[in-house]
C-alpha positions as CSV (number, residue, x, y, z in Angstrom):
1,M,133.0,57.3,0.8
2,Q,130.0,54.8,0.1
3,C,130.8,53.2,3.3
4,R,130.5,56.3,5.2
5,L,127.6,57.5,3.2
6,L,125.5,54.0,4.2
7,R,126.8,54.6,7.8
8,G,125.2,58.0,7.8
9,L,121.9,56.8,6.3
10,A,121.7,53.9,8.8
11,G,122.3,56.3,11.7
12,A,119.7,58.5,10.4
13,L,116.9,55.7,10.0
14,L,117.7,54.6,13.5
15,T,117.5,58.0,15.0
16,L,113.8,58.4,13.1
17,L,113.1,54.7,14.1
18,C,114.0,55.8,17.9
19,M,111.9,58.9,17.7
20,G,108.9,57.2,16.2
21,L,108.8,54.5,19.1
22,L,109.0,57.4,21.5
23,S,106.2,59.5,19.9
24,L,103.9,56.4,19.7
25,R,104.7,55.8,23.1
26,Y,103.7,59.1,24.2
27,H,100.5,59.4,22.4
28,S,99.3,55.9,23.7
29,S,99.7,57.2,27.3
30,L,97.2,60.0,26.6
31,S,94.7,57.1,25.9
32,P,92.0,56.4,28.4
33,Q,94.2,53.3,29.1
34,G,96.9,55.2,29.9
35,V,97.8,58.0,32.1
36,Q,94.9,60.1,33.3
37,E,93.5,63.1,31.2
38,T,93.8,66.8,32.5
39,P,90.6,67.2,33.9
40,R,88.0,69.7,32.1
41,L,87.9,73.2,33.9
42,C,84.6,73.6,35.7
43,P,82.9,76.9,36.9
44,P,83.7,77.1,40.7
45,S,81.6,75.9,43.4
46,P,79.8,79.0,44.9
47,L,81.2,77.9,48.5
48,S,84.8,77.5,46.9
49,R,85.2,81.3,47.0
50,E,85.2,83.9,49.4
51,L,82.0,85.3,50.3
52,R,81.3,88.7,48.6
53,L,78.6,91.4,49.1
54,H,76.8,90.6,45.9
55,D,76.1,86.9,47.3
56,V,73.9,88.4,50.0
57,F,70.3,89.0,49.3
58,I,68.9,91.8,51.6
59,A,65.1,92.1,52.0
60,V,63.5,95.2,53.4
61,K,60.1,94.9,54.5
62,T,58.0,98.0,54.5
63,T,54.1,99.1,53.8
64,R,52.7,102.0,51.8
65,A,52.1,104.4,55.0
66,F,55.9,104.4,55.2
67,H,57.1,104.6,51.6
68,R,57.8,108.6,52.2
69,S,58.5,108.9,55.9
70,R,60.9,106.0,56.0
71,L,62.0,104.2,52.9
72,E,63.2,107.2,50.9
73,L,65.7,107.8,53.6
74,L,67.1,104.3,52.9
75,L,67.3,104.6,49.2
76,D,69.1,107.8,49.7
77,T,71.7,106.1,52.1
78,W,72.8,102.5,52.5
79,V,70.6,101.0,49.8
80,S,72.2,103.4,47.0
81,R,75.5,101.2,47.9
82,T,73.8,97.8,47.9
83,R,71.1,98.2,45.1
84,E,72.1,95.1,43.3
85,Q,71.2,92.7,46.2
86,T,68.6,94.7,48.0
87,F,64.9,94.1,47.4
88,V,62.0,95.9,48.9
89,F,58.8,94.1,49.6
90,T,55.7,96.0,50.0
91,D,52.2,95.6,49.9
92,S,50.9,98.4,47.4
93,P,52.1,99.5,44.1
94,D,54.2,102.8,44.0
95,E,55.0,104.6,40.6
96,G,57.8,106.7,41.9
97,L,59.6,103.6,44.1
98,Q,59.1,101.4,40.6
99,E,60.9,104.1,38.7
100,R,63.8,104.1,41.4
101,L,64.0,100.6,42.2
102,G,62.7,98.5,38.8
103,S,62.6,94.9,39.4
104,H,63.8,95.3,42.9
105,L,60.7,96.4,44.2
106,V,58.5,93.8,45.0
107,V,54.6,94.0,45.2
108,T,53.5,91.0,47.3
109,N,49.9,92.0,47.2
110,C,49.7,90.9,50.7
111,S,47.5,93.1,53.3
112,A,48.7,96.2,54.8
113,E,47.2,95.2,58.1
114,H,49.6,94.6,60.9
115,S,48.1,90.9,61.4
116,H,49.3,87.2,61.6
117,P,48.3,86.1,57.9
118,A,49.7,89.8,56.2
119,L,53.0,89.5,58.0
120,S,53.4,85.9,57.1
121,C,52.4,86.5,53.7
122,K,55.3,89.2,53.2
123,M,57.9,86.8,54.9
124,A,57.0,84.2,52.7
125,A,57.4,86.2,49.5
126,E,60.6,87.6,50.9
127,F,62.0,83.7,51.5
128,D,60.4,82.6,47.8
129,T,62.4,85.7,46.2
130,F,65.7,84.6,48.2
131,L,65.4,81.1,46.9
132,A,64.9,82.2,43.5
133,S,67.8,84.4,43.2
134,R,70.3,81.3,44.1
135,L,72.1,83.8,46.4
136,R,74.2,82.4,49.4
137,W,72.8,84.5,52.3
138,F,69.4,85.8,53.0
139,C,69.1,88.9,55.4
140,H,65.8,90.4,56.6
141,V,65.6,94.1,57.9
142,D,62.7,96.3,58.6
143,D,62.4,99.7,56.8
144,D,63.7,101.6,60.0
145,N,67.0,99.9,59.9
146,Y,70.2,101.2,58.9
147,V,72.5,98.5,57.5
148,N,76.2,99.1,57.4
149,P,77.2,97.0,54.0
150,R,80.9,96.5,55.0
151,A,80.2,95.4,58.5
152,L,77.7,93.0,57.5
153,L,79.8,91.2,55.0
154,K,82.6,90.9,57.6
155,L,80.1,89.4,60.2
156,L,78.9,86.8,57.6
157,K,82.4,86.1,56.6
158,A,83.3,84.9,60.0
159,F,80.9,81.9,59.9
160,P,81.4,78.5,58.3
161,Q,79.9,78.3,54.7
162,T,79.0,74.8,55.0
163,R,77.0,74.7,58.2
164,D,73.6,76.0,59.0
165,V,73.7,79.4,60.4
166,Y,71.1,81.6,61.7
167,V,72.3,85.2,62.7
168,G,70.4,87.7,64.7
169,R,69.8,89.7,68.0
170,P,67.3,87.9,70.3
171,S,64.1,89.6,71.4
172,L,63.7,87.8,74.6
173,N,66.1,86.3,77.0
174,R,64.5,83.0,77.1
175,P,63.1,80.5,74.7
176,I,59.2,80.8,73.9
177,R,57.0,78.0,74.7
178,A,54.2,77.3,72.4
179,S,51.8,74.3,71.5
180,E,52.1,72.7,68.2
181,P,48.8,70.9,66.8
182,R,49.3,67.1,66.4
183,P,46.7,64.5,64.8
184,H,43.8,63.7,66.6
185,N,43.3,66.8,68.2
186,R,46.7,66.6,70.4
187,T,49.0,69.1,70.9
188,R,53.0,69.0,71.8
189,L,54.7,71.7,74.0
190,V,57.4,72.9,72.0
191,Q,59.7,75.9,72.5
192,F,62.2,78.0,70.4
193,W,64.4,81.1,70.5
194,F,64.3,83.7,67.9
195,A,65.9,86.7,66.3
196,T,63.9,89.6,66.4
197,G,62.7,90.7,62.7
198,G,62.9,94.3,63.8
199,A,66.7,94.1,64.5
200,G,67.2,92.0,61.4
201,F,68.5,88.4,60.9
202,C,70.1,86.5,58.4
203,I,70.0,83.0,57.4
204,N,72.3,81.1,55.1
205,R,71.1,79.1,52.1
206,E,72.2,75.6,53.7
207,L,69.6,76.3,56.2
208,A,67.3,78.1,54.1
209,L,66.9,74.9,51.8
210,K,65.9,72.9,54.9
211,M,63.2,75.7,55.8
212,A,61.5,75.6,52.4
213,P,58.9,73.0,52.8
214,W,57.5,74.6,55.9
215,A,58.1,78.5,54.9
216,R,58.0,78.8,51.0
217,S,54.3,80.2,51.2
218,P,51.3,80.8,53.5
219,S,49.9,77.2,52.5
220,A,53.2,75.4,53.1
221,M,53.5,77.0,56.5
222,A,49.7,76.0,57.2
223,S,50.1,72.6,56.6
224,S,49.7,69.5,58.7
225,R,53.1,68.8,59.2
226,G,53.7,71.1,62.1
227,S,53.2,74.3,60.9
228,S,55.3,77.4,61.8
229,M,52.1,79.5,61.4
230,S,50.4,77.6,64.1
231,L,53.5,77.9,66.3
232,S,53.8,81.3,66.0
233,Y,50.1,82.0,66.1
234,K,50.1,80.7,69.9
235,A,53.4,82.5,70.9
236,P,52.9,85.7,72.6
237,S,54.6,87.7,70.1
238,P,54.0,88.9,66.4
239,P,54.5,86.3,63.9
240,R,57.1,88.3,62.1
241,R,59.4,87.7,64.8
242,T,58.5,84.3,65.8
243,L,58.3,82.7,62.2
244,P,62.1,81.8,61.5
245,G,62.8,80.6,64.9
246,S,59.5,78.4,65.0
247,V,60.7,77.2,61.5
248,L,64.0,76.4,62.6
249,S,62.9,74.6,65.6
250,I,61.4,72.1,63.3
251,V,63.9,71.5,61.0
252,S,66.7,71.8,63.2
253,S,68.4,72.2,66.7
254,I,70.3,75.2,65.7
255,Q,70.9,78.0,68.2
256,I,70.8,81.7,67.3
257,L,74.3,83.1,67.0
258,L,73.9,86.1,69.3
259,G,74.8,89.6,69.3
260,A,74.4,90.3,65.6
261,H,72.7,93.8,64.9
262,N,72.8,96.2,62.0
C-alpha cells in the first residue's frame, strides 16, 4: 500500500514539474527576446479604407447678389443631402444663411467684385478651409451648379488614392500660354491646361499638399517663387479658372483627367 502511495506521489510531482517547465517556457517566449508580441491596434490610415462621401470637401463659391436667386435653390436640393461636407463661401454676412448653415457658411471678407484679387482671395479661403478639414478630396463648384452626390463619389472612387489627381472639364481645347516672372526682370514662357471653375473641379489631398505653398493665401500666391497669381493674371481668361491649372504647372506635370462634369 505504501509503495503504491509513493509511486502515485512521485507521478504527481513529475506531472507538476513538467507542467511548470512548459509554463515557464511559454511565458519566456512572450518576452522581447522571444516570439514577437501581438502588435497594438492603431486607427486605420485614411487611405486604407474605401472612399466615402463624408471624405469629400465641397466648396460652393457665391456672392451676396446670388444668395436668394441661386443659393437658396441649392440649399433646398443637393446641399440638403451633403450638408456635413458642404461649405458655402461668400463675401458678405447673411443672417438667414447663417441660421441655415451655421459654421458651414464662411464669410471670406473678400471683395464682391469680379476681379482678379477678389476671386483669388475666395479661392485661397476655400483651399485653406479644406486643408484644415483633413478630408481627402477638395471639390469646387459655383452657385449655379447642381451636384449629384452619388455620381460624384462614384467618379472619385475610380481614381487611385495614392497618386496626384486633378479632375475637371477643360475650358479650352488647348493649353494656355503665359509669362512667368523670373529674377532680374526676366520672364519664362510656360503653358498649362485647366479645368473650368464654372463646371467644377476636384483635387485630392496628396496634390493639394504640394500646391499649398503657392495656393494657401493671396500673399503666398504672390510670392516670388513663380507665383500662380502672376501666371493667371497674364492668361487670357478669368483667374478663378486658371488658378488651379497654373499652380499645378509649377508643382507637377500632372494632366487634367478629362470629361468630369457635375
